[in-house]
ROMI-957778 format. One line per 4 residues: their letters; for each residue x, y, z of C-alpha. Coordinates in steps of 0.001 Angstrom, whole numbers, plus 500000, padded with zeros to 6 digits. Layout:
# ROMI-957778
A) X/Y/Z ~ ...
# end
This chain:
# ROMI-957778
MEKA) 464860/493446/478063 ~ 463741/496816/479446 ~ 466234/496479/482310 ~ 469065/495820/479850
KFQA) 468044/498843/477776 ~ 467966/501009/480882 ~ 471424/499820/481967 ~ 472793/500477/478482
AAAA) 471276/503955/478469 ~ 472711/504659/481930 ~ 476162/503498/480821 ~ 475967/505694/477710
LLAA) 474923/508660/479853 ~ 477852/508092/482220 ~ 480281/507881/479311 ~ 478891/511063/477785
MAGV) 479102/512934/481074 ~ 482658/511679/481656 ~ 483742/512742/478196 ~ 482699/516355/478693
AQAS) 485413/517019/481254 ~ 488946/516640/479935 ~ 491812/515337/482093 ~ 492697/518015/484606
PYNL) 494903/518207/487716 ~ 491864/519664/489476 ~ 489611/516705/488744 ~ 489565/513030/489693
PKGV) 491798/510767/487573 ~ 489849/508691/485090 ~ 491948/505626/485833 ~ 492831/502557/483792
TELT) 490334/500025/485155 ~ 486647/499474/484537 ~ 485776/500407/488110 ~ 487771/503651/488216
QEVY) 486246/504731/484918 ~ 482726/503994/486185 ~ 483451/505918/489382 ~ 484771/508801/487309
GLHM) 481603/508709/485194 ~ 479438/508765/488333 ~ 481476/511656/489683 ~ 480927/513668/486507
LIFW) 477214/512775/486404 ~ 476712/514048/489965 ~ 478880/517065/489198 ~ 476675/518160/486295
IVCG) 473489/517465/488249 ~ 474788/519638/491082 ~ 475766/522334/488579 ~ 472245/522240/487120
IGVV) 470675/522491/490574 ~ 472989/525374/491399 ~ 472030/527251/488228 ~ 468297/526802/488927
VFGA) 468459/527691/492632 ~ 470795/530653/492358 ~ 469041/531819/489181 ~ 465734/531852/491047
MIYS) 467332/533710/493951 ~ 468933/536342/491710 ~ 465720/536786/489719 ~ 463708/537194/492933
IFAH) 466173/539717/494342 ~ 466011/541746/491135 ~ 462354/541425/490134 ~ 460856/541712/493604
RKSR) 463070/544339/495172 ~ 461447/546860/497466 ~ 461640/549757/494985 ~ 459408/547823/492577
HPKP) 457113/546165/495118 ~ 456745/548312/498210 ~ 453966/545945/499359 ~ 455058/542305/499355
ADFH) 452808/539542/498050 ~ 450449/538152/500654 ~ 450203/534396/500219 ~ 450772/531597/502702
ESIP) 451177/528352/500794 ~ 451082/526776/497328 ~ 450149/523140/496797 ~ 451800/522925/493345
VEIA) 455072/524292/494769 ~ 454947/521830/497683 ~ 454474/518936/495272 ~ 457195/520184/492906
WTVI) 459917/520559/495530 ~ 459131/517076/496851 ~ 458776/515152/493586 ~ 461668/516740/491664
PFII) 464366/516028/494323 ~ 462989/512477/494660 ~ 463383/511897/490916 ~ 466894/513372/490991
LIGM) 467939/511127/493889 ~ 466563/508017/492201 ~ 468378/508963/489003 ~ 471645/509163/490939
AIPA) 471072/506109/493137 ~ 470384/503559/490386 ~ 473753/503813/488548 ~ 475616/504313/491844
AGTL) 474110/501162/493355 ~ 475142/499131/490315 ~ 478740/500331/490594 ~ 478860/499708/494363
IKME) 477611/496147/493892 ~ 480213/495556/491185 ~ 482982/496917/493429 ~ 482198/494299/496084
DTEN) 482015/491365/493668 ~ 485369/489593/494053 ~ 484146/486270/492634 ~ 485857/484597/489669
SEFT) 489200/486226/490481 ~ 492208/484677/488782 ~ 494716/485718/491450 ~ 494446/486394/495190
IKVT) 496923/488592/497053 ~ 496936/489261/500779 ~ 497952/492841/501589 ~ 499079/493589/505158
GYQW) 499832/497090/506400 ~ 502662/497745/508848 ~ 504110/500917/510303 ~ 505284/501876/507693
KWQY) 505396/499392/504857 ~ 503220/496904/502971 ~ 503497/493142/502784 ~ 502241/491329/499679
EYID) 501545/487588/499764 ~ 500600/485962/496452 ~ 498452/483168/497854 ~ 498668/480754/494924
QDID) 502097/481709/493607 ~ 504129/481212/496828 ~ 505537/484747/496623 ~ 505859/486932/499708
FFST) 507729/490221/500143 ~ 507660/493617/501857 ~ 507405/496892/499953 ~ 509007/499940/501575
LSTD) 509931/503504/500682 ~ 512744/503620/498127 ~ 516264/504359/499320 ~ 516499/507601/497287
SNEA) 513340/509039/498853 ~ 514277/507766/502291 ~ 517676/509447/502170 ~ 516294/512685/500742
RQLG) 513626/513043/503437 ~ 516170/513042/506297 ~ 516802/516356/508020 ~ 520074/517833/506865
SGVD) 520447/515364/504010 ~ 521395/518156/501597 ~ 519402/516439/498850 ~ 517122/518532/496639
VYKV) 513864/516569/496829 ~ 512685/518139/493570 ~ 515456/516237/491806 ~ 514432/512864/493252
DNYL) 512232/510928/490828 ~ 508798/510191/492290 ~ 509804/511580/495679 ~ 507904/509729/498471
LDVD) 505940/507812/495820 ~ 508492/505130/494965 ~ 509252/501780/496617 ~ 511950/499139/496542
KPLV) 509571/496356/495445 ~ 506301/497184/493647 ~ 503175/495047/493580 ~ 503357/493317/490184
LPVG) 500095/492333/488464 ~ 499206/490864/485071 ~ 497301/493001/482578 ~ 493731/491838/481928
AKVR) 493469/489514/484954 ~ 490962/489992/487768 ~ 492970/490147/491007 ~ 491379/489909/494455
LLLT) 493082/491771/497302 ~ 492571/490707/500921 ~ 493448/493685/503109 ~ 494389/493588/506781
SNDV) 496856/495221/509168 ~ 499436/494102/511695 ~ 499240/497149/513970 ~ 497009/500180/513314
IHAW) 494430/501085/510665 ~ 495966/501737/507250 ~ 494273/502335/503891 ~ 495377/500998/500508
WVPE) 494750/503547/497746 ~ 496007/503824/494161 ~ 493746/506414/492445 ~ 494309/505280/488847
VTGK) 493640/501635/489720 ~ 491005/501435/492437 ~ 489241/503192/495275 ~ 490393/503398/498890
KDAI) 489907/500430/501205 ~ 490857/500276/504888 ~ 493296/497686/506241 ~ 492091/496950/509786
PGYI) 493862/494772/512398 ~ 492042/491473/512946 ~ 489693/492019/510006 ~ 489804/491184/506295
NKMW) 488509/493679/503746 ~ 488174/492642/500108 ~ 488541/494492/496838 ~ 489476/493622/493264
IQIE) 491504/495089/490425 ~ 491595/494418/486707 ~ 494113/496645/484940 ~ 493773/496853/481174
EPGV) 496846/498951/480357 ~ 500499/498104/481150 ~ 502248/500706/483250 ~ 503291/501861/486698
YRGQ) 500627/503341/488976 ~ 501347/505106/492252 ~ 499392/505692/495441 ~ 499886/505806/499185
CAEL) 498371/504969/502535 ~ 495261/507139/502855 ~ 494774/506713/506609 ~ 496649/508714/509259
CGRD) 498534/505715/510649 ~ 501349/507350/512628 ~ 504310/509714/512501 ~ 505747/508206/509290
HGFM) 502383/507990/507540 ~ 503679/510154/504693 ~ 506450/507653/503900 ~ 504245/504636/503094
PIVV) 503754/504702/499314 ~ 502184/502058/497073 ~ 503424/501228/493588 ~ 501587/498853/491248
EALP) 503314/497635/488102 ~ 501051/496066/485465 ~ 502856/493725/483066 ~ 501702/491795/479994
REEF) 500927/488167/480834 ~ 504205/486788/479430 ~ 506308/489278/481399 ~ 504301/488621/484546
EAWV) 504859/484872/484240 ~ 508581/485516/483795 ~ 508568/487708/486921 ~ 506801/484964/488908
AEQG) 509473/482491/487824 ~ 512230/484923/488870 ~ 510677/485176/492341 ~ 510687/481401/492726
GRMP) 506902/481152/492472 ~ 504570/479330/490122 ~ 501515/480131/488047 ~ 498112/478517/488749
GEDA) 497938/475007/487346 ~ 501677/474459/487360 ~ 502940/471373/489177 ~ 504258/472535/492513
GPPQ) 506733/469655/492640 ~ 508698/469455/495886 ~ 507908/472052/498552 ~ 509338/475417/497520
MASA) 510303/478505/499450 ~ 508463/481740/498678 ~ 511389/483268/496838 ~ 515015/482799/495875
ARVA) 515968/484894/498904 ~ 514237/482434/501186 ~ 516036/479539/499520 ~ 519351/481274/500132
AADI) 518298/482022/503711 ~ 517486/478386/504339 ~ 520809/477270/502861 ~ 522760/479660/505065
GVAS) 520783/478712/508147 ~ 521212/474985/507532 ~ 524908/475404/506844 ~ 525405/477370/510043
EAGM) 523480/474864/512133 ~ 525345/471971/510510 ~ 528662/473609/511279 ~ 527761/474029/514928
SDAG) 526414/470494/515083 ~ 529606/469075/513623 ~ 531544/470992/516229 ~ 529542/469229/518923
AGAS) 527962/472489/520085 ~ 524478/471036/520517 ~ 522151/474018/521098 ~ 523313/477120/519269
EPVG) 525278/479776/521092 ~ 524075/483427/520934 ~ 526927/484313/518588 ~ 528054/481486/516324
DAPA) 531230/481050/514322 ~ 529880/480973/510749 ~ 532048/480183/507737 ~ 533404/483222/505929
ADQA) 531073/482667/502959 ~ 528055/482602/505294 ~ 529182/485755/507070 ~ 529624/487529/503747
SLME) 526117/486485/502679 ~ 524668/487603/506010 ~ 526426/490967/505741 ~ 525213/491496/502184
QGET) 521588/490714/503011 ~ 521860/492559/506320 ~ 522874/495767/504562 ~ 519691/495577/502458
VYGN) 517494/494875/505473 ~ 519155/497694/507410 ~ 518544/500123/504549 ~ 514863/499157/504393
YCSA) 514014/499130/508086 ~ 516685/500800/510210 ~ 518521/503555/508340 ~ 515635/506026/508560
CHQA) 516190/506366/512326 ~ 519746/505138/512962 ~ 521146/506650/509731 ~ 523079/504884/507000
NGQG) 526347/505432/508898 ~ 524945/504077/512172 ~ 525370/507424/513947 ~ 521679/507739/514848
MAAA) 519846/510996/515548 ~ 520371/512072/519141 ~ 517937/514984/518810 ~ 515136/512546/517944
NFPA) 516242/510028/520613 ~ 517489/507495/518046 ~ 520769/506212/519508 ~ 523940/505546/517548
LVDS) 524787/501917/516791 ~ 528532/502601/516659 ~ 530036/501167/519872 ~ 526505/500692/521211
PIVT) 526418/498417/524286 ~ 523374/496660/522800 ~ 525074/496036/519467 ~ 528469/495063/520834
GPAD) 527146/493227/523890 ~ 525422/489828/524238 ~ 523518/488919/521088 ~ 520496/487703/523070
AQIQ) 519716/491250/524208 ~ 519889/492655/520686 ~ 517752/489833/519291 ~ 515092/490389/521951
QILQ) 515046/494145/521362 ~ 514483/493647/517635 ~ 511788/491017/518247 ~ 509945/492959/520965
GKGA) 510794/496587/520216 ~ 511656/499248/522780 ~ 510432/502815/523226 ~ 509937/504459/519822
MPAF) 511408/501393/518106 ~ 508608/499103/516856 ~ 508740/495320/517151 ~ 510164/493594/514075
GYLS) 509151/490078/515049 ~ 507302/489723/511753 ~ 510618/489611/509880 ~ 512057/486209/509055
DMDI) 514790/484657/511205 ~ 517131/485146/508271 ~ 516393/488862/507929 ~ 516853/489477/511656
ASVI) 520051/487424/511816 ~ 521496/489202/508793 ~ 520729/492731/510015 ~ 522129/491970/513480
TYTR) 525282/490529/511904 ~ 525535/493642/509736 ~ 525263/496051/512680 ~ 527679/494002/514810
NSWG) 530358/494102/512105 ~ 530003/497572/510542 ~ 531310/501080/511294 ~ 534200/499646/513327
NDAG) 532059/497230/515371 ~ 533431/493689/515634 ~ 531047/491559/517681 ~ 530651/488293/515781
VVTP) 527967/486597/513696 ~ 524338/485770/514543 ~ 522641/482935/512662 ~ 518956/482304/511925
ADVA) 519092/479461/514461 ~ 520111/481955/517164 ~ 517057/484079/516350 ~ 514707/481094/516250
AQR) 515883/480054/519706 ~ 514919/483480/521104 ~ 511376/483608/519711
# end
């Protein structure tokens, strides 16, 4: 009973301290989750304690300078030690530290408690994007810097970045969460150390290669919340934003259905792909392979002859993939940036030459170009087909089967 009363009193004290400071651009955001509000309350509690200590210490210093200046006391006091003072400056700081540690420890323990989560999402950091895998909903997608911000950040773009909404803090696909549900995040990385941080939703947590960090979120207010990678992860670190969109439960369930996923407890039925895009990818891949099989081709050739409908689908998806992963360096028009050693793709010997070489370069990377082997066969096939048939290039179609054969 006494413990419960103490916890209630501590919570009331935190709330009172937090309420003193109004929202300010110079202060921490209060946030929209229980954890962020507790952290904000702790921050304000420590802030006022530090202010009190500062007033006492500097007040004593100023008083001593004024009251014991040389003109008033030409002969200084002659004492060596004081037992009461020794006890006071030991006991008082101890009490202050205990008073800060007890509520802080409770919040830290709560932050690490991911049990009884309704949803689990695996978050993987890449240079420079995030991958979100909804473990139980069969949804999987990458989240990258929005096209508007990506175009505006290019040297010589001529775009006024102050006119771009949420410049460098917007993405093509946000992380969508249901309001009121406890969501566990499993954080890791595919390359270097990243850090997932959305100030209004949660604290910072590192995403480390080969290691899983855990955290949880429970958003109580619908809305869009923005953050970014908080670890210096490479040259494009500043272009790795995070956007979380919290939806009411009904809207979230509708979004899950649109992505081709399912809610917990729903009958999975026959095996499903992670999203409608994957279903389309599988259909195109199967159709291409079937066409080659019917032609008696046996093993797929590096550049296949796909039906016109398949080529159109590959080109359409390839343009999206190119915009997300390639245009930042090679430019939307394929002209590249020679000054930064990013070659043009127009009439490139890699793009217009044997498809095997281009597939291997995308899978393995080369020089400043990172490896994109984590992309699906469909994404790689579509972006290669797009580059081989754009800007005047005419080098044929690559199918997902061609990519799979090169892995």
